[in-house]
VOMAR-259108 format. One line per 2 residues: their letters; for each residue x, y, z of C-alpha. Coordinates in steps of 0.25 Angstrom, whole numbers, plus 2048, in hexadecimal, padded with zeros to 3 digits. Example, Ala and Ser with C-alpha at 12.3 -4.5 7.8 and 13.67 -1.06 7.14 Angstrom:
2
as> 831 7EE 81F | 837 7FC 81D
end
This chain:
362
mt> 807 801 80C | 80A 800 81B
vv> 80A 7F4 824 | 80A 7F5 833
tk> 810 7EA 83B | 811 7E9 84A
rm> 81D 7F2 84C | 81F 7F8 83E
tl> 819 7FF 832 | 81D 7FA 825
rp> 81B 806 81B | 821 80D 80F
fg> 82E 815 80F | 82C 823 80D
pr> 834 831 80D | 831 831 81C
da> 83B 826 81E | 847 82E 818
aq> 84E 830 826 | 84D 822 82A
ar> 851 81D 81C | 85D 826 81C
ai> 862 820 82A | 860 812 825
ie> 868 815 818 | 873 81D 820
ag> 875 811 82A | 877 807 81E
ve> 86B 7FE 823 | 865 7F6 818
vl> 856 7F7 81C | 84F 7FF 812
pp> 849 7F8 806 | 851 7F4 7FA
ga> 854 800 7F1 | 856 809 7FC
pg> 860 814 7FA | 86E 811 7FF
hv> 871 820 801 | 868 82A 809
sg> 867 833 7FC | 85D 829 7F6
is> 854 828 802 | 84A 833 7FD
qw> 848 82D 7F0 | 847 81F 7F5
ls> 83D 822 7FF | 834 829 7F5
yg> 835 820 7EA | 83F 814 7EA
vh> 83A 80D 7F6 | 82C 80D 7F0
el> 830 807 7E3 | 82B 7F9 7E7
wr> 81D 7FE 7EA | 81C 806 7DD
sg> 821 7FB 7D5 | 817 7F1 7DB
qg> 822 7E8 7E0 | 820 7EA 7EF
vn> 823 7F4 7FA | 82E 7F9 803
la> 82A 7FC 811 | 831 802 81D
me> 830 7FB 82B | 82D 806 835
eg> 82C 804 844 | 829 810 84C
gt> 82D 81A 841 | 83A 813 83E
iv> 83E 80B 832 | 842 7FE 837
ga> 843 7F7 82A | 83D 7F5 81C
ls> 836 7EA 815 | 831 7E8 806
lf> 827 7E0 7FE | 82E 7DE 7F0
rt> 82D 7D5 7E4 | 81E 7D6 7E6
vw> 816 7D0 7DB | 808 7D4 7DE
ga> 801 7CC 7D4 | 807 7BF 7DA
gt> 806 7C4 7E8 | 814 7C2 7EC
se> 81F 7CB 7F2 | 82C 7CB 7FA
vg> 82F 7D2 807 | 83D 7D7 80B
yg> 841 7DF 818 | 84C 7E6 81F
vh> 84C 7EA 82E | 856 7F5 834
pa> 861 7EE 83C | 85D 7F6 848
hr> 84F 7F0 848 | 852 7E1 845
gr> 84F 7D6 84E | 842 7DC 852
gl> 839 7D4 849 | 836 7E0 840
ap> 839 7D9 833 | 82F 7CD 834
ea> 825 7D7 83A | 826 7DF 82D
vt> 827 7D4 823 | 81B 7CE 82A
gl> 813 7DB 829 | 816 7DD 81B
ae> 814 7CF 816 | 806 7CE 81D
wa> 802 7DC 816 | 807 7D6 808
lt> 800 7C9 80A | 7F3 7D0 80E
eg> 7F1 7DF 80A | 7FC 7DE 7FF
gl> 7F5 7D2 7F8 | 801 7CA 7F7
rr> 801 7BB 7F9 | 810 7B8 7FB
ie> 81C 7BF 802 | 82A 7BA 801
lr> 836 7BD 80A | 844 7B9 806
an> 850 7B9 80F | 85E 7B4 80F
ld> 860 7A6 814 | 86B 7AB 81D
nt> 863 7B7 822 | 85D 7B1 82F
as> 856 7BE 833 | 84F 7BF 826
lr> 84B 7B1 827 | 845 7B3 834
va> 83D 7BF 830 | 836 7B7 825
ek> 833 7AC 82E | 82D 7B6 839
ag> 825 7BD 82F | 81E 7B0 82B
ft> 825 7AD 81E | 827 79E 81A
re> 835 79A 815 | 833 794 807
gv> 841 792 801 | 84F 796 7FE
lr> 854 79D 7F2 | 863 799 7F0
gg> 86B 7A5 7EE | 85E 7AD 7EC
gf> 864 7BA 7F3 | 870 7C2 7F0
eh> 877 7CC 7FA | 884 7D2 7FB
dg> 88B 7C6 800 | 885 7BD 7F5
ph> 879 7B4 7F2 | 870 7AF 7FE
dl> 865 7A4 7FE | 857 7AA 801
vi> 84C 7A4 809 | 83E 7A7 803
fg> 833 7A9 80D | 825 7AB 809
ll> 818 7B0 810 | 80A 7AE 809
aa> 7FD 7B5 80C | 7F8 7A7 810
dl> 803 7A6 81B | 7FE 7B2 823
da> 7F8 7AD 830 | 7EA 7B0 82D
gp> 7EC 7B1 81E | 7EA 7BE 817
pt> 7DC 7C4 81B | 7D1 7BF 812
vh> 7CD 7CD 80E | 7DB 7CF 807
ar> 7D7 7C5 7FD | 7CC 7CD 7F7
gf> 7CD 7DA 7FF | 7D5 7E5 805
gt> 7D3 7E3 814 | 7D2 7EE 81E
gv> 7DB 7F8 823 | 7E4 7FA 817
rl> 7ED 805 817 | 7F6 80B 80C
es> 801 815 80D | 807 81E 802
er> 811 829 802 | 807 834 808
ll> 7FA 82C 80B | 7F5 821 814
lr> 7E9 819 80F | 7E1 813 81A
pf> 7D3 80F 81E | 7C9 81A 822
da> 7C6 81B 830 | 7BC 823 839
ad> 7C7 82E 83B | 7C6 831 82C
td> 7B7 835 82D | 7B9 844 82E
da> 7C5 845 824 | 7BC 83D 81A
la> 7B0 846 81C | 7B9 853 81B
av> 7BF 84E 80E | 7B1 84A 807
eg> 7A8 855 80D | 7A7 861 804
da> 7B2 85D 7FA | 7AD 860 7ED
ei> 7B6 856 7E5 | 7B2 84A 7EE
hr> 7A3 84E 7ED | 7A4 850 7DD
wm> 7A9 841 7DB | 7A5 839 7E7
pw> 796 836 7E9 | 798 831 7F7
ae> 79D 83E 7FB | 78E 844 7FB
gy> 789 846 809 | 796 841 80F
dr> 796 844 81E | 79D 840 82B
qr> 795 833 82D | 798 82E 81F
sy> 7A6 832 820 | 7A7 82A 82D
dw> 7A0 81E 827 | 7A9 81E 81B
ct> 7B6 81E 824 | 7B1 814 82E
ry> 7A9 80A 825 | 7A7 80C 816
ah> 7B6 80E 813 | 7B8 800 81A
vd> 7AD 7F7 815 | 7B2 7F0 809
pv> 7C1 7EB 80A | 7BF 7E1 7FF
sg> 7BB 7E9 7F3 | 7BF 7F7 7F8
lq> 7C8 7FE 801 | 7C8 80D 806
fa> 7D4 815 80A | 7D5 822 812
ie> 7E0 82A 80B | 7E8 831 817
ak> 7F3 83B 814 | 7FF 837 81C
ed> 803 846 81E | 7F8 849 827
gr> 7EF 83D 828 | 7E3 844 821
la> 7D9 83C 819 | 7DC 840 80B
gs> 7D2 837 804 | 7CD 829 801
ig> 7D1 81E 7F7 | 7C9 812 7F5
vq> 7CA 804 7EF | 7BD 7FF 7E9
ra> 7B7 7F4 7E0 | 7C3 7EB 7E3
dw> 7C1 7DF 7DA | 7CB 7D5 7DF
er> 7C9 7CA 7D4 | 7CB 7D4 7C9
gd> 7D6 7DC 7D0 | 7CF 7E9 7CE
ve> 7CC 7F4 7D8 | 7C8 803 7D8
lg> 7CD 80F 7DF | 7C6 81C 7E3
yw> 7CB 828 7EB | 7C7 836 7F1
ma> 7D0 840 7F7 | 7CD 84C 801
aw> 7CF 85A 7FB | 7DB 85D 803
ar> 7E2 850 7FE | 7E0 852 7EF
rr> 7EB 856 7E5 | 7F6 850 7EE
gf> 7F7 843 7E7 | 7F0 83B 7F3
at> 7E6 834 7EA | 7F0 830 7E0
ea> 7F9 82A 7EB | 7EE 823 7F2
tr> 7E9 81D 7E5 | 7F7 818 7E2
av> 7F8 812 7F0 | 7EB 80B 7F0
tt> 7ED 806 7E1 | 7FA 800 7E5
fl> 7F3 7F9 7F1 | 7E9 7F3 7E8
mm> 7F3 7EE 7DE | 7FA 7E7 7EA
rg> 7ED 7E1 7EE | 7EC 7DA 7E1
fh> 7E3 7E4 7D8 | 7E8 7E5 7CA
rv> 7DF 7F1 7C6 | 7DB 7FE 7CE
tl> 7D1 807 7C8 | 7CD 815 7CB
la> 7C0 81D 7C6 | 7C0 82C 7C6
av> 7B4 834 7C1 | 7B7 83B 7B3
gn> 7B6 849 7B9 | 7BF 845 7C5
ta> 7CC 849 7C0 | 7D3 849 7CD
sq> 7D0 83B 7D0 | 7D4 837 7C2
gv> 7E1 83E 7C4 | 7E4 836 7D1
ar> 7E2 829 7C9 | 7EB 82D 7BE
ra> 7F6 832 7C8 | 7F5 825 7CF
gf> 7F8 81D 7C2 | 7EB 819 7BE
te> 7E7 817 7AF | 7DA 81D 7A9
eg> 7D2 812 7A2 | 7C5 819 79E
vl> 7B8 820 7A3 | 7AD 818 7A9
rr> 79F 81E 7A6 | 797 822 7B3
al> 7A0 819 7BB | 7A2 822 7C8
pv> 797 827 7D1 | 799 836 7D4
pg> 78F 83F 7DB | 783 840 7D3
gf> 785 834 7CA | 790 82D 7C3
sd> 79D 832 7BB | 7A5 82C 7B0
av> 7B2 827 7B7 | 7C0 826 7B2
lf> 7C6 818 7B4 | 7D4 817 7B9
sm> 7DC 80A 7BB | 7EA 805 7C0
lk> 7EE 7F7 7BD | 7F8 7EF 7C6
de> 803 7EF 7BD | 802 7FE 7BB
ag> 803 801 7CA | 811 805 7D0
end
Protein backbone atom coordinates (compact mmCIF):
# COMPACT_ATOMS: atom_id res chain seq x y z
CA UNK A 1 0.00 0.00 0.00
CA UNK A 2 1.12 3.56 -0.69
CA UNK A 3 -0.48 6.79 0.54
CA UNK A 4 0.43 10.12 -1.04
CA UNK A 5 0.00 13.32 0.99
CA UNK A 6 0.72 16.93 0.04
CA UNK A 7 4.47 16.64 0.69
CA UNK A 8 5.17 12.98 1.32
CA UNK A 9 4.79 9.44 0.12
CA UNK A 10 3.93 6.95 2.84
CA UNK A 11 5.16 3.62 1.53
CA UNK A 12 6.57 0.27 2.67
CA UNK A 13 10.20 -0.02 3.67
CA UNK A 14 12.42 -2.12 1.42
CA UNK A 15 16.03 -3.05 0.61
CA UNK A 16 16.53 0.26 -1.21
CA UNK A 17 16.35 1.99 2.19
CA UNK A 18 19.49 0.29 3.53
CA UNK A 19 21.77 3.34 3.25
CA UNK A 20 19.31 5.70 4.96
CA UNK A 21 18.46 3.16 7.65
CA UNK A 22 22.18 2.72 8.33
CA UNK A 23 22.65 6.48 8.73
CA UNK A 24 19.68 6.70 11.12
CA UNK A 25 20.91 3.80 13.27
CA UNK A 26 24.50 5.05 13.34
CA UNK A 27 23.26 8.47 14.46
CA UNK A 28 21.35 6.87 17.33
CA UNK A 29 18.09 8.50 16.26
CA UNK A 30 14.91 6.67 17.32
CA UNK A 31 12.79 7.14 14.22
CA UNK A 32 12.40 3.68 12.71
CA UNK A 33 9.42 1.51 13.74
CA UNK A 34 9.56 -0.65 16.88
CA UNK A 35 11.63 -3.76 16.29
CA UNK A 36 14.20 -2.00 14.13
CA UNK A 37 17.76 -3.30 14.71
CA UNK A 38 20.01 -1.54 17.17
CA UNK A 39 23.09 -2.35 15.08
CA UNK A 40 23.73 -1.87 11.37
CA UNK A 41 24.45 -5.58 10.92
CA UNK A 42 20.74 -6.32 11.22
CA UNK A 43 19.56 -3.84 8.59
CA UNK A 44 19.34 -6.20 5.62
CA UNK A 45 17.32 -8.84 7.47
CA UNK A 46 15.01 -6.25 9.01
CA UNK A 47 14.29 -4.48 5.70
CA UNK A 48 13.59 -7.78 3.93
CA UNK A 49 11.51 -9.46 6.64
CA UNK A 50 11.23 -7.91 10.10
CA UNK A 51 9.69 -4.59 9.13
CA UNK A 52 6.94 -6.42 7.23
CA UNK A 53 5.92 -8.75 10.07
CA UNK A 54 2.96 -6.55 11.04
CA UNK A 55 1.61 -6.80 7.49
CA UNK A 56 2.19 -10.54 7.16
CA UNK A 57 0.49 -11.21 10.49
CA UNK A 58 -2.51 -9.09 9.54
CA UNK A 59 -2.02 -6.78 12.54
CA UNK A 60 -1.12 -3.58 10.68
CA UNK A 61 1.66 -2.06 8.59
CA UNK A 62 4.92 -0.11 8.99
CA UNK A 63 5.48 2.71 6.50
CA UNK A 64 8.33 5.07 5.69
CA UNK A 65 7.56 8.78 5.49
CA UNK A 66 9.45 9.86 2.37
CA UNK A 67 9.88 13.46 1.23
CA UNK A 68 11.86 14.12 -1.91
CA UNK A 69 13.60 10.76 -1.68
CA UNK A 70 14.56 11.24 1.98
CA UNK A 71 13.12 9.21 4.84
CA UNK A 72 11.93 11.89 7.26
CA UNK A 73 10.15 9.55 9.66
CA UNK A 74 8.04 6.43 10.01
CA UNK A 75 4.52 5.60 11.07
CA UNK A 76 2.56 2.45 11.76
CA UNK A 77 -0.88 0.97 12.08
CA UNK A 78 -0.78 -1.68 14.80
CA UNK A 79 -3.05 -3.64 17.13
CA UNK A 80 -5.37 -3.86 14.16
CA UNK A 81 -8.52 -5.96 14.48
CA UNK A 82 -9.98 -6.04 10.99
CA UNK A 83 -13.15 -7.81 12.08
CA UNK A 84 -13.92 -5.05 14.60
CA UNK A 85 -12.62 -2.32 12.28
CA UNK A 86 -10.19 -0.82 14.81
CA UNK A 87 -6.50 0.02 14.90
CA UNK A 88 -3.94 2.29 16.56
CA UNK A 89 -1.52 4.67 14.85
CA UNK A 90 1.99 5.59 15.95
CA UNK A 91 4.74 7.67 14.36
CA UNK A 92 8.21 9.13 14.69
CA UNK A 93 9.79 12.06 12.85
CA UNK A 94 13.54 12.58 12.40
CA UNK A 95 14.75 15.46 14.63
CA UNK A 96 16.08 17.30 11.56
CA UNK A 97 12.56 17.48 10.13
CA UNK A 98 10.47 18.27 13.19
CA UNK A 99 8.51 21.48 13.54
CA UNK A 100 7.31 21.41 9.93
CA UNK A 101 3.93 19.77 10.43
CA UNK A 102 4.97 16.48 8.81
CA UNK A 103 3.65 14.30 11.65
CA UNK A 104 0.02 15.53 11.53
CA UNK A 105 0.11 15.42 7.71
CA UNK A 106 1.27 11.79 7.74
CA UNK A 107 -1.12 10.71 10.49
CA UNK A 108 -4.03 12.39 8.70
CA UNK A 109 -3.15 10.73 5.40
CA UNK A 110 -2.80 7.25 6.86
CA UNK A 111 -5.91 7.58 9.05
CA UNK A 112 -8.04 8.73 6.13
CA UNK A 113 -6.82 5.81 4.02
CA UNK A 114 -7.53 3.37 6.86
CA UNK A 115 -11.05 4.73 7.43
CA UNK A 116 -11.94 4.59 3.72
CA UNK A 117 -9.89 2.27 1.51
CA UNK A 118 -8.75 0.24 4.52
CA UNK A 119 -12.29 -0.46 5.65
CA UNK A 120 -11.69 0.46 9.31
CA UNK A 121 -14.15 2.43 11.43
CA UNK A 122 -11.97 3.68 14.30
CA UNK A 123 -8.33 4.74 14.72
CA UNK A 124 -6.76 5.44 18.13
CA UNK A 125 -3.71 7.55 18.94
CA UNK A 126 -2.16 7.43 22.41
CA UNK A 127 0.24 10.07 23.70
CA UNK A 128 1.92 10.76 27.04
CA UNK A 129 0.05 13.40 29.00
CA UNK A 130 3.27 15.40 29.36
CA UNK A 131 4.22 15.15 25.67
CA UNK A 132 2.68 18.38 24.42
CA UNK A 133 4.10 17.95 20.91
CA UNK A 134 2.34 14.60 20.43
CA UNK A 135 -0.88 15.98 21.91
CA UNK A 136 -0.80 18.76 19.31
CA UNK A 137 -0.20 16.28 16.50
CA UNK A 138 -3.32 14.33 17.46
CA UNK A 139 -5.41 17.50 17.64
CA UNK A 140 -4.09 18.84 14.31
CA UNK A 141 -4.85 15.50 12.67
CA UNK A 142 -8.50 15.84 13.71
CA UNK A 143 -8.54 13.28 16.53
CA UNK A 144 -10.88 13.76 19.49
CA UNK A 145 -9.50 13.58 23.03
CA UNK A 146 -11.46 10.85 24.79
CA UNK A 147 -9.83 10.26 28.16
CA UNK A 148 -6.71 9.54 30.24
CA UNK A 149 -5.28 6.16 31.21
CA UNK A 150 -3.56 6.69 34.57
CA UNK A 151 -0.11 5.09 34.47
CA UNK A 152 -1.02 3.54 31.13
CA UNK A 153 2.40 4.08 29.61
CA UNK A 154 5.84 3.07 30.77
CA UNK A 155 9.20 4.41 29.64
CA UNK A 156 12.77 4.43 30.95
CA UNK A 157 11.89 7.03 33.58
CA UNK A 158 8.84 5.14 34.85
CA UNK A 159 5.06 5.16 34.30
CA UNK A 160 3.26 7.91 32.39
CA UNK A 161 -0.39 8.83 32.08
CA UNK A 162 -1.65 8.31 28.53
CA UNK A 163 -4.17 10.47 26.69
CA UNK A 164 -6.40 8.49 24.34
CA UNK A 165 -7.50 10.15 21.11
CA UNK A 166 -9.95 8.63 18.64
CA UNK A 167 -10.92 9.25 15.03
CA UNK A 168 -14.00 7.60 13.53
CA UNK A 169 -14.95 7.17 9.89
CA UNK A 170 -17.95 9.38 10.63
CA UNK A 171 -15.60 12.15 11.82
CA UNK A 172 -14.08 12.73 8.39
CA UNK A 173 -15.18 16.05 6.93
CA UNK A 174 -17.50 14.52 4.34
CA UNK A 175 -17.66 11.09 5.92
CA UNK A 176 -16.18 8.13 4.09
CA UNK A 177 -17.16 8.09 0.41
CA UNK A 178 -20.42 6.22 -0.03
CA UNK A 179 -18.87 3.84 -2.55
CA UNK A 180 -16.58 2.44 0.13
CA UNK A 181 -19.51 1.04 2.08
CA UNK A 182 -20.25 -1.45 -0.66
CA UNK A 183 -17.53 -0.97 -3.23
CA UNK A 184 -13.87 -0.42 -3.95
CA UNK A 185 -13.84 3.14 -5.21
CA UNK A 186 -11.65 4.29 -8.08
CA UNK A 187 -7.93 4.84 -8.44
CA UNK A 188 -6.95 2.05 -6.04
CA UNK A 189 -3.21 1.37 -6.20
CA UNK A 190 -1.35 -1.43 -4.44
CA UNK A 191 2.38 -2.04 -4.16
CA UNK A 192 4.36 -5.19 -3.47
CA UNK A 193 8.09 -5.86 -3.48
CA UNK A 194 8.47 -5.97 -7.26
CA UNK A 195 5.10 -4.84 -8.58
CA UNK A 196 2.82 -1.85 -8.82
CA UNK A 197 -0.86 -2.74 -9.17
CA UNK A 198 -2.73 0.21 -10.60
CA UNK A 199 -5.68 1.14 -12.82
CA UNK A 200 -5.32 0.61 -16.55
CA UNK A 201 -5.05 3.72 -18.72
CA UNK A 202 -4.72 4.59 -22.41
CA UNK A 203 -0.93 4.30 -22.25
CA UNK A 204 -1.34 0.54 -21.66
CA UNK A 205 -3.10 -0.04 -24.99
CA UNK A 206 -0.11 -1.19 -27.03
CA UNK A 207 1.45 -3.24 -24.22
CA UNK A 208 -1.84 -5.05 -23.58
CA UNK A 209 -2.25 -5.75 -27.28
CA UNK A 210 1.32 -7.06 -27.56
CA UNK A 211 0.75 -9.36 -24.57
CA UNK A 212 -2.47 -10.87 -25.93
CA UNK A 213 -1.97 -10.85 -29.69
CA UNK A 214 -0.50 -14.11 -30.92
CA UNK A 215 0.10 -15.58 -27.44
CA UNK A 216 -0.91 -19.23 -27.64
CA UNK A 217 -1.33 -19.66 -23.87
CA UNK A 218 -3.72 -16.72 -23.49
CA UNK A 219 -5.68 -17.77 -26.60
CA UNK A 220 -5.94 -21.30 -25.23
CA UNK A 221 -7.76 -20.27 -22.05
CA UNK A 222 -9.24 -16.78 -22.56
CA UNK A 223 -12.29 -16.64 -24.87
CA UNK A 224 -12.15 -12.84 -25.02
CA UNK A 225 -8.71 -13.03 -26.71
CA UNK A 226 -10.19 -14.14 -30.07
CA UNK A 227 -10.08 -11.27 -32.55
CA UNK A 228 -8.31 -9.02 -30.06
CA UNK A 229 -7.11 -5.86 -31.82
CA UNK A 230 -5.92 -2.38 -30.93
CA UNK A 231 -9.42 -0.91 -30.68
CA UNK A 232 -10.53 -3.60 -28.25
CA UNK A 233 -7.35 -3.13 -26.26
CA UNK A 234 -7.94 0.62 -26.08
CA UNK A 235 -11.58 0.14 -25.06
CA UNK A 236 -10.51 -2.23 -22.28
CA UNK A 237 -7.80 0.04 -20.91
CA UNK A 238 -9.91 3.20 -20.96
CA UNK A 239 -13.47 1.94 -20.37
CA UNK A 240 -14.23 -1.66 -19.55
CA UNK A 241 -11.51 -2.03 -16.90
CA UNK A 242 -13.19 0.80 -14.98
CA UNK A 243 -16.92 0.19 -15.29
CA UNK A 244 -17.89 -1.58 -12.05
CA UNK A 245 -16.09 -0.39 -8.88
CA UNK A 246 -18.83 -1.93 -6.70
CA UNK A 247 -18.69 -5.61 -7.66
CA UNK A 248 -15.31 -5.68 -9.38
CA UNK A 249 -11.92 -4.06 -9.78
CA UNK A 250 -9.18 -4.45 -12.39
CA UNK A 251 -5.48 -3.89 -11.84
CA UNK A 252 -2.73 -3.52 -14.40
CA UNK A 253 0.33 -5.39 -13.12
CA UNK A 254 3.39 -3.21 -13.68
CA UNK A 255 6.93 -4.43 -13.05
CA UNK A 256 8.84 -1.86 -11.00
CA UNK A 257 12.13 -2.79 -12.61
CA UNK A 258 11.24 -1.39 -16.02
CA UNK A 259 7.64 -0.16 -15.91
CA UNK A 260 6.44 -2.81 -18.37
CA UNK A 261 2.89 -4.17 -18.28
CA UNK A 262 3.30 -7.70 -16.92
CA UNK A 263 -0.37 -8.67 -16.96
CA UNK A 264 -3.70 -8.11 -15.30
CA UNK A 265 -5.41 -9.25 -12.11
CA UNK A 266 -9.09 -8.70 -11.56
CA UNK A 267 -11.57 -8.80 -8.71
CA UNK A 268 -15.06 -9.96 -9.67
CA UNK A 269 -18.34 -11.19 -8.25
CA UNK A 270 -17.83 -9.30 -5.00
CA UNK A 271 -20.61 -10.25 -2.61
CA UNK A 272 -20.38 -7.63 0.14
CA UNK A 273 -23.14 -9.20 2.22
CA UNK A 274 -21.58 -12.67 2.28
CA UNK A 275 -18.00 -11.41 2.33
CA UNK A 276 -17.09 -13.56 -0.68
CA UNK A 277 -15.14 -12.48 -3.78
CA UNK A 278 -13.31 -14.03 -6.74
CA UNK A 279 -9.93 -13.33 -8.36
CA UNK A 280 -8.68 -13.93 -11.90
CA UNK A 281 -5.44 -13.10 -13.70
CA UNK A 282 -3.41 -13.40 -16.89
CA UNK A 283 0.27 -12.72 -17.51
CA UNK A 284 2.28 -11.61 -20.54
CA UNK A 285 4.63 -14.29 -21.86
CA UNK A 286 7.78 -12.39 -20.84
CA UNK A 287 6.56 -12.11 -17.21
CA UNK A 288 5.75 -15.77 -16.64
CA UNK A 289 7.78 -18.07 -14.37
CA UNK A 290 9.06 -15.09 -12.40
CA UNK A 291 6.59 -15.28 -9.51
CA UNK A 292 4.79 -12.09 -10.57
CA UNK A 293 1.33 -13.70 -10.69
CA UNK A 294 1.79 -15.20 -7.23
CA UNK A 295 3.03 -11.91 -5.80
CA UNK A 296 0.13 -9.97 -7.32
CA UNK A 297 -2.39 -12.56 -6.07
CA UNK A 298 -1.06 -12.29 -2.52
CA UNK A 299 -1.15 -8.47 -2.61
CA UNK A 300 -4.74 -8.28 -3.88
CA UNK A 301 -5.90 -11.01 -1.50
CA UNK A 302 -4.48 -9.06 1.46
CA UNK A 303 -6.23 -5.91 0.19
CA UNK A 304 -9.54 -7.78 -0.06
CA UNK A 305 -9.23 -9.17 3.45
CA UNK A 306 -8.56 -5.63 4.68
CA UNK A 307 -11.72 -4.46 2.90
CA UNK A 308 -13.76 -6.93 4.95
CA UNK A 309 -13.99 -10.05 2.79
CA UNK A 310 -13.53 -13.30 4.70
CA UNK A 311 -13.25 -15.60 1.66
CA UNK A 312 -11.40 -15.15 -1.65
CA UNK A 313 -11.76 -17.73 -4.42
CA UNK A 314 -9.98 -18.61 -7.66
CA UNK A 315 -11.11 -20.78 -10.57
CA UNK A 316 -8.59 -22.45 -12.88
CA UNK A 317 -9.42 -24.70 -15.82
CA UNK A 318 -8.55 -28.33 -15.07
CA UNK A 319 -5.90 -28.32 -17.82
CA UNK A 320 -4.39 -24.98 -16.83
CA UNK A 321 -1.69 -26.28 -14.52
CA UNK A 322 0.19 -22.97 -14.54
CA UNK A 323 -2.80 -21.09 -13.14
CA UNK A 324 -3.37 -23.82 -10.56
CA UNK A 325 0.28 -23.53 -9.52
CA UNK A 326 -0.11 -19.79 -8.92
CA UNK A 327 -3.08 -20.42 -6.63
CA UNK A 328 -1.20 -23.02 -4.59
CA UNK A 329 1.95 -20.90 -4.26
CA UNK A 330 -0.18 -17.96 -3.13
CA UNK A 331 -1.47 -20.11 -0.27
CA UNK A 332 -4.90 -21.06 -1.63
CA UNK A 333 -6.51 -24.40 -0.79
CA UNK A 334 -7.99 -26.66 -3.45
CA UNK A 335 -11.64 -27.41 -2.63
CA UNK A 336 -12.88 -29.43 -5.57
CA UNK A 337 -13.83 -29.37 -9.24
CA UNK A 338 -16.83 -27.45 -10.60
CA UNK A 339 -18.25 -29.12 -13.71
CA UNK A 340 -18.27 -26.97 -16.87
CA UNK A 341 -17.93 -23.84 -14.76
CA UNK A 342 -15.40 -21.86 -16.78
CA UNK A 343 -15.86 -20.48 -20.31
CA UNK A 344 -12.93 -21.26 -22.60
CA UNK A 345 -12.53 -20.90 -26.36
CA UNK A 346 -14.97 -23.30 -27.98
CA UNK A 347 -17.10 -24.03 -24.93
CA UNK A 348 -16.78 -24.66 -21.20
CA UNK A 349 -14.19 -26.37 -19.03
CA UNK A 350 -14.37 -28.06 -15.67
CA UNK A 351 -12.67 -25.76 -13.15
CA UNK A 352 -10.62 -26.37 -10.05
CA UNK A 353 -11.95 -24.24 -7.19
CA UNK A 354 -9.40 -22.70 -4.82
CA UNK A 355 -10.08 -20.55 -1.76
CA UNK A 356 -8.39 -18.63 1.01
CA UNK A 357 -10.12 -17.69 4.25
CA UNK A 358 -9.31 -14.59 6.23
CA UNK A 359 -7.79 -16.48 9.16
CA UNK A 360 -5.49 -18.30 6.74
CA UNK A 361 -3.98 -15.15 5.21
CA UNK A 362 -0.67 -13.74 6.39
